[in-house]
C-alpha positions as CSV (number, residue, x, y, z in Angstrom):
1,X,0.2,-0.2,0.0
2,X,1.6,3.4,-1.2
3,X,0.1,6.4,1.3
4,X,0.5,9.7,0.1
5,X,1.7,11.3,3.6
6,X,3.3,14.6,2.2
7,X,0.4,17.1,2.3
8,X,0.7,20.7,3.2
9,X,-3.6,21.4,2.2
10,X,-5.0,18.4,2.4
11,X,-6.3,16.1,5.0
12,X,-8.3,13.4,5.4
13,X,-10.2,13.9,8.8
14,X,-12.2,11.1,9.1
15,X,-14.6,8.8,7.0
16,X,-17.4,5.9,7.5
17,X,-21.4,5.5,6.3
18,X,-20.0,6.0,2.7
19,X,-18.4,9.4,3.3
20,X,-15.2,10.9,3.3
21,X,-14.7,14.2,5.6
22,X,-12.0,16.4,4.2
23,X,-10.1,19.8,4.8
24,X,-8.9,21.3,1.5
25,X,-6.6,24.0,2.6
26,X,-9.3,24.9,5.5
27,X,-12.3,24.3,3.3
28,X,-14.0,21.2,5.0
29,X,-15.7,19.1,2.3
30,X,-17.9,15.9,2.6
31,X,-17.6,13.8,-0.2
32,X,-19.3,9.9,-1.0
33,X,-16.7,7.4,-0.6
34,X,-17.9,3.3,-1.8
35,X,-15.0,2.3,0.2
36,X,-15.9,4.0,3.8
37,X,-18.7,1.0,5.0
38,X,-17.5,1.5,8.6
39,X,-19.4,4.0,11.0
40,X,-17.4,8.1,11.6
41,X,-15.0,8.0,14.4
42,X,-16.6,11.4,15.7
43,X,-18.8,14.1,14.7
44,X,-18.2,16.1,12.1
45,X,-18.9,19.6,13.6
46,X,-18.0,22.0,10.5
47,X,-18.9,21.1,6.8
48,X,-18.3,24.1,4.0
49,X,-20.7,21.9,1.4
50,X,-21.7,18.3,0.9
51,X,-22.3,16.4,-2.6
52,X,-24.9,14.0,-2.4
53,X,-25.2,11.6,-4.9
54,X,-28.5,10.9,-6.9
55,X,-30.8,7.7,-7.3
56,X,-30.8,8.2,-11.0
57,X,-27.4,8.8,-11.5
58,X,-24.7,11.9,-10.8
59,X,-25.6,14.6,-7.8
60,X,-24.9,17.8,-6.8
61,X,-23.1,19.8,-3.9
62,X,-25.0,21.3,-1.1
63,X,-22.8,24.5,-0.3
64,X,-22.6,26.0,2.5
65,X,-19.7,28.7,2.5
66,X,-16.9,28.3,-0.2
67,X,-15.5,30.3,-2.6
68,X,-15.5,29.5,-6.5
69,X,-12.4,28.1,-6.4
70,X,-9.1,28.4,-4.0
71,X,-5.5,26.6,-4.0
72,X,-3.8,23.9,-2.0
73,X,0.1,22.9,-1.7
74,X,1.7,19.4,-2.0
75,X,5.2,19.9,-1.2
76,X,6.4,22.7,-4.1
77,X,3.0,21.8,-6.0
78,X,0.2,23.9,-6.4
79,X,-3.5,22.8,-7.3
80,X,-6.5,25.2,-8.3
81,X,-9.3,23.7,-6.5
82,X,-13.2,24.0,-7.9
83,X,-15.7,21.7,-7.1
84,X,-16.8,20.0,-9.9
85,X,-19.8,18.0,-11.0
86,X,-19.3,13.9,-9.7
87,X,-18.2,15.1,-6.4
88,X,-14.3,15.6,-8.0
89,X,-12.8,18.7,-7.0
90,X,-9.9,18.9,-10.0
91,X,-7.2,16.8,-7.7
92,X,-6.8,13.1,-6.3
93,X,-5.0,13.3,-3.2
94,X,-3.9,9.6,-2.8
95,X,-2.1,10.5,-6.0
96,X,0.5,12.2,-4.1
97,X,2.5,8.6,-3.5
98,X,3.1,8.8,-7.5
99,X,3.9,12.3,-8.0
100,X,6.9,11.3,-5.3
101,X,7.3,8.3,-7.2
102,X,8.1,10.5,-10.5
103,X,10.1,12.7,-8.9
104,X,12.5,9.9,-7.0
105,X,12.9,8.4,-10.6
106,X,13.4,11.6,-12.5
107,X,15.5,13.7,-10.4
108,X,19.2,12.9,-10.5
109,X,19.2,11.6,-13.7
110,X,22.4,12.8,-16.3
111,X,19.9,13.1,-19.3
112,X,16.5,14.9,-19.9
113,X,13.8,12.5,-19.4
114,X,10.5,13.1,-21.7
115,X,7.9,11.7,-20.0
116,X,4.1,10.9,-21.7
117,X,1.3,11.8,-19.5
118,X,-2.1,10.2,-21.1
119,X,-5.5,10.9,-19.5
120,X,-3.6,13.2,-17.7
121,X,-6.8,15.2,-16.3
122,X,-5.5,18.1,-14.4
123,X,-2.1,18.0,-14.6
124,X,-1.0,16.3,-11.2
125,X,1.8,14.0,-12.4
126,X,2.6,16.4,-14.9
127,X,3.6,19.0,-12.9
128,X,5.3,16.5,-10.4
129,X,7.6,15.5,-13.5
130,X,8.2,19.0,-15.1
131,X,9.5,19.9,-11.5
132,X,11.9,17.5,-11.3
133,X,13.2,18.4,-14.9
134,X,11.6,16.3,-16.9
135,X,10.1,17.4,-20.7
136,X,6.4,16.6,-20.7
137,X,3.7,15.7,-23.2
138,X,0.4,16.0,-21.1
139,X,-2.6,14.7,-23.7
140,X,-6.1,14.4,-22.3
141,X,-9.2,14.3,-24.4
142,X,-11.1,17.4,-22.3
143,X,-10.2,20.9,-23.4
144,X,-11.2,22.0,-19.9
145,X,-9.2,19.9,-18.5
146,X,-5.8,20.5,-20.2
147,X,-6.6,24.1,-19.6
148,X,-7.1,23.7,-15.4
149,X,-3.7,22.1,-16.1
150,X,-2.3,24.8,-17.6
151,X,-3.5,27.3,-14.5
152,X,-1.6,24.0,-11.8
153,X,1.5,24.6,-13.9
154,X,1.1,28.6,-13.7
155,X,0.4,27.9,-10.0
156,X,3.0,25.9,-9.6
157,X,5.6,28.2,-11.0
158,X,6.3,26.2,-14.0
159,X,4.5,28.5,-16.6
160,X,7.6,28.6,-18.7
161,X,8.8,24.0,-18.4
162,X,9.1,22.6,-21.1
163,X,5.2,21.1,-21.4
164,X,3.5,19.9,-24.3
165,X,-0.1,20.3,-23.9
166,X,-2.8,18.0,-26.1
167,X,-5.7,18.2,-26.4
168,X,-6.5,14.5,-28.3
169,X,-8.1,11.2,-27.8
170,X,-5.2,9.5,-26.3
171,X,-5.3,6.2,-28.4
172,X,-5.3,8.1,-31.4
173,X,-2.5,10.6,-30.1
174,X,0.1,7.5,-29.4
175,X,-0.7,5.7,-33.2
176,X,0.5,9.0,-34.6
177,X,3.7,9.2,-31.8
178,X,4.8,5.9,-33.2
179,X,4.3,6.9,-36.7
180,X,6.0,9.9,-36.5
181,X,8.9,8.4,-34.7
182,X,8.6,9.9,-31.1
183,X,9.7,8.3,-28.1
184,X,9.2,8.6,-24.8
185,X,11.7,7.6,-21.7
186,X,8.5,7.5,-19.3
187,X,4.7,6.8,-19.6
188,X,1.7,7.3,-17.2
189,X,-1.4,6.7,-17.7
190,X,-4.5,7.0,-15.7
191,X,-7.0,5.6,-17.9
192,X,-11.0,5.6,-17.0
193,X,-13.4,2.6,-16.6
194,X,-15.5,3.2,-18.8
195,X,-15.6,6.2,-21.8
196,X,-16.4,7.5,-25.4
197,X,-14.2,8.5,-28.0
198,X,-14.8,11.5,-30.1
199,X,-16.2,9.1,-32.7
200,X,-18.4,7.4,-30.5
201,X,-15.8,4.5,-29.7
202,X,-16.3,2.8,-26.5
203,X,-13.4,2.3,-23.5
204,X,-13.8,-0.4,-21.3
205,X,-10.7,-0.7,-18.9
206,X,-10.7,-4.2,-18.7
207,X,-11.4,-5.1,-22.8
208,X,-8.6,-2.3,-23.7
209,X,-5.8,-1.5,-21.3
210,X,-3.8,-4.9,-22.6
211,X,-3.8,-3.5,-26.1
212,X,-3.2,0.4,-25.2
213,X,-0.1,-0.9,-23.1
214,X,1.3,-3.0,-25.9
215,X,0.8,-0.1,-28.3
216,X,2.2,2.4,-26.0
217,X,5.3,0.1,-25.4
218,X,5.7,1.1,-29.1
219,X,6.7,4.4,-28.2
220,X,8.9,3.9,-25.2
221,X,12.9,5.3,-26.0
222,X,15.3,2.2,-26.1
223,X,16.0,3.6,-22.8
224,X,13.4,3.8,-21.1
225,X,12.9,4.9,-17.2
226,X,9.6,3.8,-16.0
227,X,5.9,3.1,-17.2
228,X,2.5,3.9,-14.4
229,X,-0.5,2.4,-14.6
230,X,-3.2,3.9,-12.5
231,X,-6.7,2.3,-12.0
232,X,-10.1,3.4,-10.0
233,X,-11.6,0.6,-11.8
234,X,-14.0,-1.8,-9.4
235,X,-12.8,-5.4,-9.1
236,X,-9.6,-5.1,-10.9
237,X,-6.9,-6.4,-9.1
238,X,-3.5,-3.9,-8.7
239,X,-1.7,-7.1,-9.4
240,X,-4.0,-7.1,-13.1
241,X,-2.1,-4.0,-14.6
242,X,1.3,-5.1,-13.2
243,X,1.0,-9.0,-15.1
244,X,0.6,-6.5,-18.2
245,X,3.5,-4.5,-17.8
246,X,5.3,-7.8,-17.0
247,X,3.9,-9.5,-20.2
248,X,4.9,-6.4,-22.4
249,X,7.8,-4.1,-21.0
250,X,9.7,-6.6,-18.7
251,X,10.7,-8.8,-21.4
252,X,12.3,-6.2,-23.9
253,X,13.8,-3.8,-21.5
254,X,14.3,-5.7,-18.5
255,X,13.8,-4.0,-14.9
256,X,11.2,-4.9,-12.5
257,X,7.8,-4.4,-11.7
258,X,5.5,-3.5,-8.5
259,X,1.8,-2.7,-7.6
260,X,-0.2,-1.7,-4.9
261,X,-3.3,0.1,-3.2
262,X,-3.1,3.8,-3.2
263,X,-4.6,5.4,-0.3
264,X,-4.9,8.4,2.3
265,X,-4.0,8.5,6.0
266,X,-7.3,9.2,8.1
267,X,-6.1,11.4,11.2
268,X,-9.0,10.3,13.8
269,X,-8.6,6.4,13.3
270,X,-4.7,6.3,12.5
271,X,-6.1,4.3,9.4
272,X,-5.5,4.6,6.0
273,X,-8.7,4.4,3.2
274,X,-7.7,2.6,0.0
275,X,-8.5,5.0,-3.2
276,X,-7.7,3.1,-5.9
277,X,-4.3,1.4,-7.4
278,X,-1.1,1.9,-9.4
279,X,1.1,-0.9,-10.8
280,X,4.8,0.5,-11.8
281,X,7.6,-0.8,-14.3
282,X,10.8,0.4,-13.4
283,X,14.4,0.3,-15.3
């Protein structure tokens, strides 16, 4: 289990009854969490906003006292927080464990590392890699998410960092990069459980991840550094993407793999809350 313990401004105070109680830079949010099936440890006295799920799907925020947006920090990185549809805030705080791994892998390298970040969302992994000294290609199909990633880079003092922002379907982009002969020393991906492409193509993690990783392997340089697959797909063990990496990456480049749950420490119980998982190949 990899636990994100280096947050400056985020704290998971408590969780239970299918919800989590969080402090986001002094703003107290209650959001659904299907893993928290026990009882809370204490009463949640201060609440600035609650996300309520709908019986028909989706949901909405009930806001008591909350700005339209604000900024929080993780180490030297800064993130702009904006409560949005489907309970999200623009940051998955458990990914801090991956950002630490990315930083440790890139820092100290005697060559410039080129990183491809796919399904890159609001750019947490992008700015972690750029801050560590890498050249990054950030790809997401949502124009709004890419704009948000640029905001986070600016807030982190990385407005002039060598980051290439691409609004595109990740599968189509990787195919074009292979045809163009472009190679990367590291690939990061956080593919959705389910999605639709711009032409109506259906993506299901279980059906498509093997072929997608096989394709991405063709975009790796001759001396790659790492590959990360994150997943929030229910029912898929972290050992499954690790097995895929062992089948597709290790025989060609050597190195090793590891996998584990991503988690957050719970202040009022001393336990950790599992929040998805990641699998990593390392040279």
